[in-house]
C-alpha positions, 0 to 999 in steps of 0.5 A: 439932693432929693425932693421930699414930696415936692415940699422941700429938698434934703441932702442925700450925700455930703462929705463922702470921700472914698477911693475904690481901688482896682480889684478891691471888694467894698461893702457899703452898709448902713440903715435905710436912708443912709445914702448907700444906694444913692452913692452906688448910683454915682459910680456909673453916672446914673446919678451925678453930684450937684457938688463935688466930683466923682471920677471913674478911671480918671473920667468925670461922671458929669461929662456927657461924652464920658458916660458911655465909657464909664458905663462900659467900665462899671456894671450895675446890678439892682435889687430886683432882677426882673427889672433887668431881664429883657429877653424870653430866653436866658442866653439871649438875655445874657447876650443883650448888653454885649450885642449893644456894644457892637461886638462880632457875633463870635465874640458875643457867643464867647462872652455869653458862654463865659458869663453863663459858666461863671454864674453856673447857668450854662444848663439853663441857657435855653430856659425862659427867665420867668421859670428860674428861681429868685437866686437864678434870676439874680445870677442871670442879671449878673451874667448879663453885666459880666458879658459886657466885661466891666472892670467893676461890678456894683450891686445894690442889695442884690440878695434882699429878695433871696433866701439864705441858700440863694444869698450864699450862692450869690456871695460865692459867685461875687467872691470868686469873681473878685478873688479869681478874676480880679473884678472890682466889687462894690456891694450895697447890703443890709446883711453884715454877714455879707459885708465881712467878706469884703476887703473894705467896709464903709459904714454910712449914716444920714448921707455921710461916711461914719467909718471906713476900714477893713471889716475887723476894724469896722465891726470891732465897734459894736457901740458905733454900729448900734448907734446907727441901728445896725448889729454885729454879724452873728459870729462876731456878736457871740465872740464879743459876748464871750469876751465880756464873760472873760473868755479869751476869744480873739477879736478878729472873729467875724464869721461862723468859719472863724468861730469854728476854727477857733473852737476846734483848735 
């Protein structure tokens, strides 16, 4: 529930039934106000349900004595990286979370070095965060969470303030962490081109789950997407239009790479 100007309460989420498996890449998509961000905040107990249950590795998010363990397992990255920057030096900012875990200094340094390398920020370790670009700041926010070595990384529209180049950099990092490191990724996004790289997509509308499945299934229903105010990824839209004109274009084209591979066969 959430309060609307003190006048009434509105149900934020209802009837959402979802399993996120270890090592999975899940994308949450939907129009503004569909409940994506609210759901994401339930994954690490920033919010807790008034009804129903959220379990993280078997732990109930409503149990106060489990919150610390849950937040060690599930790291959160928000839309505006400036809200997560706490230090005046990049490497100190990355170290902040790990230091608060009470780790030995040598272990903290090792984790900081690893997180900086994974996010491509090693050469900026002695820079001031405010001198970084928007994309670099977002990578810094991710590095700070990675240094705590969570099992799952939840990102709430992390690319909404980035230019196309910054979005590509961010998605490269997320896919590499997921595919190579086995980090579970939950990505809230308005960009359908980002959602197509996920293993599973949940389409949300009015606080409810409309459809859950692989990208090829979710993005096969253009009419459903349009009914909730979303559009197909550009490559999928082109493929769909070509099929309607009689061209034998496969139905699993979702990315520009897919389209190029098909056209160059």
